[in-house]
C-alpha positions as CSV (number, residue, x, y, z in Angstrom):
1,X,0.8,-6.2,-7.1
2,X,1.6,-9.8,-6.7
3,X,-1.5,-12.0,-6.4
4,X,-0.4,-15.1,-4.4
5,X,-3.7,-16.7,-4.4
6,X,-3.7,-16.8,-8.1
7,X,-1.1,-19.5,-8.0
8,X,-3.6,-21.7,-6.0
9,X,-5.8,-21.8,-9.1
10,X,-3.2,-21.9,-11.8
11,X,-2.2,-25.1,-13.5
12,X,-4.7,-27.4,-11.6
13,X,-7.6,-27.5,-14.0
14,X,-5.3,-27.0,-17.0
15,X,-3.1,-29.9,-16.0
16,X,-6.1,-32.2,-15.4
17,X,-7.4,-31.5,-18.8
18,X,-4.1,-31.6,-20.6
19,X,-3.5,-35.1,-19.2
20,X,-7.0,-36.3,-19.9
21,X,-6.1,-37.6,-23.4
22,X,-2.6,-38.8,-22.6
23,X,-1.2,-42.3,-22.0
24,X,-2.4,-45.7,-23.2
25,X,-5.7,-46.6,-21.3
26,X,-8.2,-49.3,-21.9
27,X,-11.8,-48.2,-22.6
28,X,-13.1,-49.3,-19.3
29,X,-10.2,-47.6,-17.5
30,X,-10.9,-44.3,-19.4
31,X,-14.5,-44.5,-18.4
32,X,-13.5,-45.0,-14.7
33,X,-11.1,-42.0,-15.1
34,X,-13.9,-39.9,-16.6
35,X,-16.1,-40.7,-13.6
36,X,-13.3,-39.8,-11.2
37,X,-12.7,-36.6,-13.0
38,X,-16.4,-35.8,-12.9
39,X,-16.4,-36.3,-9.0
40,X,-13.3,-34.0,-8.9
41,X,-15.1,-31.3,-11.1
42,X,-18.1,-31.4,-8.8
43,X,-16.0,-30.9,-5.7
44,X,-16.3,-34.4,-4.4
45,X,-12.6,-34.6,-4.0
46,X,-12.3,-37.4,-1.5
47,X,-14.5,-39.6,-3.7
48,X,-12.3,-38.7,-6.6
49,X,-9.1,-39.5,-4.8
50,X,-10.4,-43.0,-3.9
51,X,-11.5,-43.6,-7.4
52,X,-8.0,-42.7,-8.7
53,X,-6.5,-45.0,-6.2
54,X,-8.7,-47.9,-7.3
55,X,-8.0,-47.2,-11.0
56,X,-4.2,-47.1,-10.2
57,X,-4.4,-50.5,-8.8
58,X,-5.9,-51.7,-12.0
59,X,-3.8,-49.9,-14.4
60,X,-0.4,-50.1,-12.7
61,X,2.0,-47.2,-12.8
62,X,0.5,-44.5,-15.1
63,X,1.4,-40.8,-15.3
64,X,-2.1,-39.7,-15.9
65,X,-3.6,-41.5,-12.9
66,X,-0.8,-40.6,-10.6
67,X,-1.2,-37.0,-11.6
68,X,-4.9,-36.7,-11.1
69,X,-4.6,-38.5,-7.8
70,X,-2.0,-36.0,-6.7
71,X,-4.3,-33.2,-7.6
72,X,-7.0,-34.6,-5.4
73,X,-4.6,-35.0,-2.5
74,X,-3.3,-31.5,-2.9
75,X,-6.9,-30.2,-2.9
76,X,-7.3,-31.8,0.5
77,X,-4.1,-30.3,1.9
78,X,-1.9,-33.4,1.5
79,X,0.8,-31.6,-0.3
80,X,3.7,-33.8,0.8
81,X,2.1,-37.0,-0.6
82,X,1.0,-35.1,-3.7
83,X,4.5,-34.0,-4.5
84,X,5.8,-37.5,-4.2
85,X,3.1,-38.8,-6.7
86,X,3.9,-35.9,-9.1
87,X,7.6,-36.8,-9.2
88,X,6.7,-40.3,-10.0
89,X,4.3,-39.2,-12.7
90,X,7.0,-36.9,-14.2
91,X,9.3,-40.0,-14.6
92,X,6.5,-42.0,-16.3
93,X,5.3,-39.1,-18.7
94,X,5.4,-39.9,-22.4
95,X,5.2,-36.5,-23.9
96,X,6.4,-33.0,-23.2
97,X,2.9,-31.7,-22.9
98,X,2.1,-34.0,-20.1
99,X,5.5,-33.5,-18.5
100,X,4.9,-29.7,-18.6
101,X,1.5,-30.2,-16.9
102,X,2.9,-32.4,-14.2
103,X,5.7,-30.0,-13.4
104,X,3.4,-27.1,-13.2
105,X,1.2,-29.1,-10.7
106,X,4.3,-29.9,-8.7
107,X,5.2,-26.2,-8.5
108,X,1.6,-25.4,-7.4
109,X,1.5,-28.0,-4.7
110,X,5.0,-27.0,-3.4
111,X,3.9,-23.4,-3.3
112,X,0.8,-24.4,-1.2
113,X,3.0,-26.4,1.1
114,X,5.1,-23.3,1.6
115,X,2.1,-21.3,2.6
116,X,1.1,-23.8,5.2
117,X,4.5,-23.7,6.8
118,X,4.7,-19.9,6.9
119,X,3.1,-19.7,10.3
120,X,5.3,-22.2,12.1
121,X,8.5,-22.3,10.1
122,X,9.0,-19.4,7.7
123,X,12.7,-20.4,7.0
124,X,11.5,-23.8,5.7
125,X,8.8,-22.0,3.8
126,X,11.4,-20.0,1.9
127,X,13.2,-23.1,0.9
128,X,9.9,-24.6,-0.5
129,X,9.1,-21.4,-2.3
130,X,12.4,-21.7,-4.0
131,X,11.7,-25.3,-4.8
132,X,8.3,-24.2,-6.4
133,X,10.1,-21.8,-8.5
134,X,12.5,-24.5,-9.6
135,X,9.6,-26.8,-10.6
136,X,8.2,-24.1,-12.7
137,X,11.6,-23.6,-14.4
138,X,11.8,-27.3,-15.2
139,X,8.4,-26.9,-16.9
140,X,9.8,-24.1,-19.0
141,X,12.5,-26.5,-20.2
142,X,9.8,-28.6,-22.1
143,X,7.4,-25.7,-22.8
144,X,9.7,-22.6,-23.2
145,X,7.0,-20.4,-24.9
146,X,4.5,-20.7,-22.1
147,X,4.3,-17.1,-20.7
148,X,2.1,-18.3,-17.8
149,X,4.8,-20.5,-16.5
150,X,7.3,-17.7,-16.6
151,X,4.9,-15.5,-14.5
152,X,4.6,-18.4,-12.0
153,X,8.3,-18.5,-11.6
154,X,8.4,-14.8,-10.8
155,X,5.4,-15.2,-8.4
156,X,7.3,-17.8,-6.4
157,X,10.5,-15.7,-6.5
158,X,8.8,-12.6,-5.2
159,X,6.9,-14.6,-2.5
160,X,10.2,-16.0,-1.1
161,X,11.7,-12.5,-1.1
162,X,8.7,-11.1,0.7
163,X,9.1,-13.7,3.5
164,X,12.8,-12.9,3.8
165,X,11.9,-9.2,4.1
166,X,9.5,-10.0,6.9
167,X,12.1,-11.9,8.8
168,X,14.6,-9.0,8.4
169,X,12.1,-6.7,10.0
170,X,12.8,-8.4,13.4
171,X,16.3,-6.8,13.2
172,X,15.6,-3.6,11.3
173,X,12.6,-2.3,13.3
174,X,14.6,-2.4,16.6
175,X,17.4,-0.5,14.8
176,X,14.9,2.0,13.5
177,X,13.5,2.5,17.0
178,X,16.9,3.1,18.5
179,X,17.8,5.6,15.7
180,X,14.5,7.4,16.2
181,X,15.1,7.6,19.9
182,X,18.6,9.0,19.3
183,X,17.1,11.7,17.0
184,X,14.4,12.6,19.7
185,X,17.1,13.0,22.4
186,X,19.4,15.0,20.0
187,X,16.7,17.6,19.4
188,X,15.3,17.7,22.9
189,X,15.8,21.0,24.8
190,X,18.3,21.3,27.6
191,X,17.3,20.1,31.1
192,X,14.3,21.9,32.5
193,X,16.5,23.3,35.3
194,X,18.6,25.2,32.8
195,X,15.5,26.7,30.9
196,X,13.1,29.4,32.0
197,X,9.9,28.2,33.5
198,X,6.5,29.2,32.1
199,X,6.0,31.5,35.1
200,X,9.4,33.1,34.5
201,X,8.6,33.6,30.8
202,X,5.4,35.4,31.7
203,X,6.8,37.4,34.6
204,X,5.0,38.1,37.9
205,X,1.2,37.9,38.1
206,X,-0.4,41.3,37.7
207,X,-0.9,42.9,41.2
208,X,1.3,40.2,42.8
209,X,4.5,40.6,44.7
210,X,7.8,40.7,42.6
211,X,10.1,37.8,42.6
212,X,12.2,37.5,45.7
213,X,15.5,39.5,45.5
214,X,14.2,42.0,42.9
215,X,13.0,45.6,43.3
216,X,9.6,46.7,42.0
217,X,9.5,48.6,38.7
218,X,10.3,52.3,39.0
219,X,6.9,53.4,37.6
220,X,5.1,51.6,40.4
221,X,7.3,53.2,43.1
222,X,7.3,57.0,42.9
223,X,9.8,57.4,45.7
224,X,12.5,55.7,43.8
225,X,13.8,57.4,40.7
226,X,15.7,55.2,38.2
227,X,19.4,56.2,38.3
228,X,20.8,57.4,35.0
229,X,23.2,55.0,33.3
230,X,26.8,55.9,33.4
231,X,28.4,54.8,30.2
232,X,31.8,55.1,31.8
233,X,30.9,52.7,34.6
234,X,29.6,49.9,32.2
235,X,31.7,47.3,30.5
236,X,28.8,46.3,28.2
237,X,29.3,47.2,24.5
238,X,27.3,50.0,23.2
239,X,25.3,47.9,20.9
240,X,23.6,46.1,23.8
241,X,21.6,49.2,24.4
242,X,20.3,49.1,20.9
243,X,17.0,47.2,19.9
244,X,17.7,43.7,18.4
245,X,16.7,44.9,14.9
246,X,19.5,47.5,15.0
247,X,22.2,45.3,16.4
248,X,25.1,44.1,14.2
249,X,24.3,40.7,12.5
250,X,27.2,39.0,14.2
251,X,25.7,39.8,17.6
252,X,22.0,39.1,16.9
253,X,22.8,35.7,15.5
254,X,23.6,34.3,18.9
255,X,20.4,35.5,20.4
256,X,18.2,33.6,17.9
257,X,17.1,30.0,18.5
258,X,19.8,27.5,17.9
259,X,19.8,26.0,14.4
260,X,18.8,22.5,13.8
261,X,21.6,19.9,14.4
262,X,23.5,19.3,11.2
263,X,22.1,16.5,9.2
264,X,19.0,16.2,11.4
265,X,16.5,16.5,8.7
266,X,18.3,14.1,6.3
267,X,18.7,11.6,9.1
268,X,14.9,11.9,10.0
269,X,14.0,11.4,6.3
270,X,16.0,8.4,6.1
271,X,14.4,6.8,9.2
272,X,10.9,7.8,7.8
273,X,11.6,6.1,4.5
274,X,12.8,2.9,6.1
275,X,9.6,2.9,8.3
276,X,7.5,3.3,5.2
277,X,9.3,0.4,3.6
278,X,8.7,-1.8,6.6
279,X,5.0,-0.9,6.5
280,X,4.8,-1.7,2.8
281,X,6.4,-5.1,3.4
282,X,3.7,-5.9,6.0
283,X,0.9,-4.7,3.7
284,X,2.1,-6.9,0.8
285,X,2.4,-9.9,3.1
286,X,-1.2,-9.5,4.3
287,X,-2.6,-8.7,0.9
288,X,-1.1,-11.9,-0.6
289,X,-1.7,-14.3,2.3
290,X,2.1,-14.6,3.0
291,X,2.4,-13.5,6.6
292,X,5.4,-15.1,8.3
293,X,3.9,-15.7,11.8
294,X,0.6,-14.7,13.3
295,X,-1.7,-12.5,11.2
296,X,-3.2,-10.6,14.1
297,X,0.2,-9.5,15.2
298,X,1.3,-8.7,11.7
299,X,-1.7,-6.4,11.2
300,X,-0.9,-4.7,14.6
301,X,2.7,-4.3,13.5
302,X,1.6,-2.5,10.3
303,X,-0.7,-0.2,12.4
304,X,2.0,0.7,14.7
305,X,4.4,1.5,11.7
306,X,1.8,3.6,10.0
307,X,1.3,5.6,13.2
308,X,5.0,6.0,13.6
309,X,5.2,7.2,10.0
310,X,2.6,9.9,10.8
311,X,4.6,11.2,13.7
312,X,7.8,11.2,11.6
313,X,6.1,13.3,8.9
314,X,5.2,15.9,11.7
315,X,8.8,15.8,12.9
316,X,10.1,16.4,9.4
317,X,7.8,19.4,9.0
318,X,9.1,20.9,12.3
319,X,12.7,20.3,11.3
320,X,12.2,22.0,8.1
321,X,10.7,25.1,10.0
322,X,13.9,24.9,12.3
323,X,11.8,24.0,15.4
324,X,13.9,21.1,16.7
325,X,12.2,21.0,20.2
326,X,8.8,20.4,18.7
327,X,10.3,17.9,16.3
328,X,11.7,16.1,19.3
329,X,8.2,15.4,20.7
330,X,7.0,13.9,17.5
331,X,10.2,11.8,17.2
332,X,9.8,10.6,20.8
333,X,6.3,9.3,20.0
334,X,7.5,7.7,16.8
335,X,10.2,6.0,18.7
336,X,7.6,4.6,21.2
337,X,5.4,3.3,18.3
338,X,8.5,1.7,16.6
339,X,9.3,0.1,19.9
340,X,5.7,-1.2,20.1
341,X,6.0,-2.6,16.6
342,X,9.3,-4.4,17.8
343,X,7.4,-6.0,20.7
344,X,4.6,-7.1,18.4
345,X,7.1,-8.7,16.1
346,X,8.6,-10.7,19.0
347,X,5.3,-11.8,20.3
348,X,3.9,-12.7,16.8
349,X,6.8,-14.9,15.6
350,X,6.2,-18.6,15.1
351,X,6.0,-20.8,18.1
352,X,7.8,-24.2,18.1
353,X,5.7,-27.3,18.4
354,X,2.7,-26.2,16.5
355,X,1.4,-29.1,14.4
356,X,-1.7,-30.0,12.5
357,X,-3.5,-28.4,9.5
358,X,-6.9,-27.4,8.2
359,X,-9.7,-25.8,10.0
360,X,-9.2,-27.7,13.3
361,X,-5.6,-26.5,13.4
362,X,-6.7,-22.9,12.8
363,X,-9.1,-23.0,15.7
364,X,-6.4,-24.7,17.9
365,X,-3.9,-22.0,16.9
366,X,-6.3,-19.3,17.7
367,X,-7.0,-20.7,21.2
368,X,-3.2,-21.2,21.8
369,X,-2.5,-17.6,20.7
370,X,-5.2,-16.2,23.0
371,X,-3.6,-17.9,25.9
372,X,-0.1,-16.8,24.8
373,X,-1.5,-13.2,24.8
374,X,-2.4,-13.5,28.3
375,X,0.7,-15.1,29.5
376,X,3.3,-13.5,27.3
377,X,5.8,-11.4,29.2
378,X,7.5,-9.6,26.3
379,X,4.8,-7.0,26.2
380,X,4.8,-4.8,29.3
381,X,1.5,-4.5,31.3
382,X,-0.4,-1.3,30.8
383,X,0.1,-0.9,27.1
384,X,-3.5,0.1,26.1
385,X,-2.7,1.0,22.5
386,X,-1.0,-2.3,21.8
387,X,-3.9,-4.2,23.4
388,X,-6.5,-2.3,21.5
389,X,-4.6,-3.0,18.2
390,X,-4.4,-6.7,19.0
391,X,-8.0,-6.9,19.9
392,X,-9.1,-5.2,16.7
393,X,-7.0,-7.4,14.6
394,X,-8.2,-10.5,16.4
395,X,-11.8,-9.7,15.8
396,X,-11.1,-9.1,12.1
397,X,-9.2,-12.4,11.9
398,X,-12.1,-14.3,13.3
399,X,-14.3,-12.8,10.6
400,X,-11.8,-13.8,7.9
401,X,-11.6,-17.4,9.2
402,X,-15.4,-17.7,9.2
403,X,-15.4,-16.4,5.6
404,X,-12.7,-18.8,4.5
405,X,-14.6,-21.8,6.1
406,X,-17.7,-20.8,4.1
407,X,-15.7,-20.7,1.0
408,X,-14.2,-24.1,1.6
409,X,-17.7,-25.5,2.1
410,X,-18.8,-24.1,-1.2
411,X,-15.7,-24.8,-3.2
412,X,-16.0,-24.0,-6.9
413,X,-16.0,-27.1,-9.1
414,X,-13.2,-27.9,-11.5
415,X,-14.1,-27.1,-15.1
416,X,-14.2,-29.9,-17.6
417,X,-13.8,-29.1,-21.4
418,X,-12.6,-32.4,-22.9
């Protein structure tokens, strides 16, 4: 399983340490750098950033100072500025070790920028994930034996592919819903007017009058004797008077329930597998913090896909037993759930004009999303299952946001071992 959060931690501390002994610095400059690094290590990131800026004014362009200042900016969410400083530092680096550390930090910062953009612009996020992978590849050019860098390249590549897969769901889920609906219609029994009613199947109620236009059974009317059948007057073949078990196979076949439509089971299995793939895509996105759009809707989409999958498994079981009418009921419910997932994908896609970052932006996004939930017209009124799913995911999201805020307040300090 890909651990996207791991890339948040990788390279930062290692790069800070690797650069600590590089580049010509005067003793007083190095002592100032140590104090700034100490502030960074203890989580006083804003203080460290200001110290790096003051030190940079004294030293002039220096790869080490620019690099560490960029790390402080990235830790505060200023990834764009951090990336600019890291590219400058790369030009000033005097050794491959320092250059490798700088390029790894660039990859990490670009990856974080991509994650921030996922909610509002997933297409741009994909571009930045590709750029992060390229930054790590450039680090491999100067550090080809570094296995961690190779793993980071793969992490970025897989993250970009996961976002692409999510965007494709907006096309594939509607197609799945349509195909599933066609399967349900295909296996549905004929119109109710052409099929016996439940009362006709049971016959008349005991003691009640016979159906209109029929005579009572002979055993209940002693004045009427059943007329003997005249074989010469009947055009029916002789085999019709035999019990079904004794009729020729060619005649009993037509009396049995109709066989499953050709290819019905295989078609259903194909739809089921694609539904499972869609659910797995959403699971991986949520597990790795790479949801393209609103997290509440993403979780609701996955719940709807999982419920559709359960109905599809039931439909497959009925088709294997050659009971297409029962399969049709499960297929119809699966189609409804896929259509619900489609609506959730439409409602949860990024909204234009969302700006800002950090905790304030998260609260603003949540308030804006709540209002959109009330005003959005894509979701028909009276969809209790969809509303229940959204309410559940919204509460869980609020709990996650509270937890994340507590983590940010108690950020782990950066280790120092030089």
